[in-house]
C-alpha positions as CSV (number, residue, x, y, z in Angstrom):
1,M,57.3,38.6,-5.3
2,E,54.5,38.0,-7.7
3,K,56.0,34.8,-8.9
4,M,56.5,33.6,-5.3
5,A,52.9,34.4,-4.5
6,L,51.8,32.3,-7.5
7,G,53.9,29.3,-6.4
8,G,57.1,29.7,-8.5
9,K,60.6,29.6,-7.2
10,S,62.6,32.8,-6.8
11,A,66.2,33.4,-5.9
12,L,65.1,34.1,-2.3
13,S,63.3,30.8,-2.0
14,L,66.6,29.0,-2.7
15,K,68.2,30.6,0.5
16,P,67.4,29.1,3.9
17,G,64.9,31.1,5.8
18,F,63.3,32.7,2.7
19,E,61.0,29.9,1.7
20,S,57.7,30.9,0.1
21,P,54.8,30.5,2.7
22,K,52.2,28.0,1.9
23,K,48.9,29.7,2.0
24,P,45.5,28.3,1.1
25,G,44.4,29.2,-2.4
26,F,48.0,29.4,-3.7
27,F,49.4,26.9,-6.1
28,P,51.1,23.9,-4.6
29,S,54.4,23.2,-6.3
30,A,53.0,20.2,-8.3
31,D,50.2,22.4,-9.7
32,S,52.4,25.4,-10.6
33,P,51.4,27.0,-13.9
34,F,54.9,28.2,-14.7
35,P,56.1,25.1,-16.7
36,F,53.2,25.8,-19.1
37,I,53.9,29.5,-19.4
38,E,57.1,29.1,-21.3
39,K,55.5,26.8,-23.8
40,M,52.8,29.4,-24.4
41,F,55.4,31.6,-26.1
42,G,56.3,28.9,-28.6
43,P,54.6,27.6,-31.7
44,R,52.6,25.0,-29.7
45,A,50.6,27.3,-27.5
46,L,47.4,25.3,-28.0
47,L,49.1,22.0,-27.0
48,A,50.4,23.7,-23.8
49,L,47.0,25.0,-23.0
50,K,45.5,21.5,-23.3
51,E,48.4,20.0,-21.2
52,M,47.6,22.6,-18.5
53,A,43.9,21.6,-18.6
54,L,44.8,17.9,-18.3
55,A,47.1,18.8,-15.3
56,G,44.0,20.2,-13.6
57,I,45.1,23.9,-13.5
58,E,42.0,26.1,-13.7
59,P,42.2,28.8,-16.4
60,Q,41.3,31.5,-13.9
61,K,44.4,30.7,-11.8
62,F,46.6,30.3,-14.9
63,I,45.9,33.7,-16.3
64,Y,47.6,35.5,-13.4
65,A,50.8,33.7,-14.0
66,F,50.5,34.4,-17.7
67,L,49.9,38.1,-17.0
68,W,53.0,38.1,-14.8
69,K,55.1,36.7,-17.7
70,L,53.7,39.2,-20.1
71,K,54.7,42.0,-17.8
72,Q,58.2,40.6,-17.4
73,K,58.6,40.5,-21.2
74,K,57.4,44.1,-21.4
75,M,54.6,43.2,-23.8
76,A,52.2,46.0,-22.9
77,D,49.6,45.4,-25.6
78,A,49.4,41.7,-24.7
79,Y,49.2,42.5,-21.0
80,L,46.3,44.8,-21.6
81,K,44.5,42.1,-23.7
82,G,45.2,39.7,-20.8
83,I,43.7,42.1,-18.3
84,L,40.6,42.3,-20.5
85,A,40.5,38.5,-20.9
86,E,40.8,38.0,-17.1
87,S,37.9,40.4,-16.6
88,E,35.8,38.6,-19.1
89,M,36.7,35.2,-17.4
90,R,35.4,36.6,-14.1
91,R,32.1,37.7,-15.7
92,D,31.7,34.4,-17.6
93,P,33.5,31.6,-15.7
94,K,31.8,28.8,-17.6
95,N,33.6,29.8,-20.8
96,S,37.0,30.6,-19.1
97,E,38.9,28.0,-21.2
98,E,37.6,29.3,-24.5
99,I,38.3,32.9,-23.4
100,L,41.8,32.0,-22.4
101,E,42.4,30.1,-25.7
102,K,41.1,33.1,-27.7
103,F,43.3,35.5,-25.8
104,I,46.5,33.3,-26.3
105,F,45.9,33.2,-30.0
106,S,45.2,37.0,-30.2
107,I,48.7,37.9,-28.9
108,K,51.6,38.1,-31.2
109,V,54.7,36.6,-29.6
């Protein structure tokens, strides 16, 4: 459900009649952060972060998809760090990209 809300495809969305509703403020399929998420768990996390920025995906929107992935991988410590980073990003939106970068490099994958 969370992945559908963030614009990713789920098993239900592949069946007729179960398409994800398009709501304002949700990711259009072209701006989905999910292709970048898998790259974040590899050795080139910084490159994936820069690609995401060039694709026009705002860090505030990206962090929710990243938190979803951490929860799916059962990485509780990283998930907690992500919640704290998300909170810091809301308090200081001008430095969101730097906060996100610092968070990504603080987790051990």
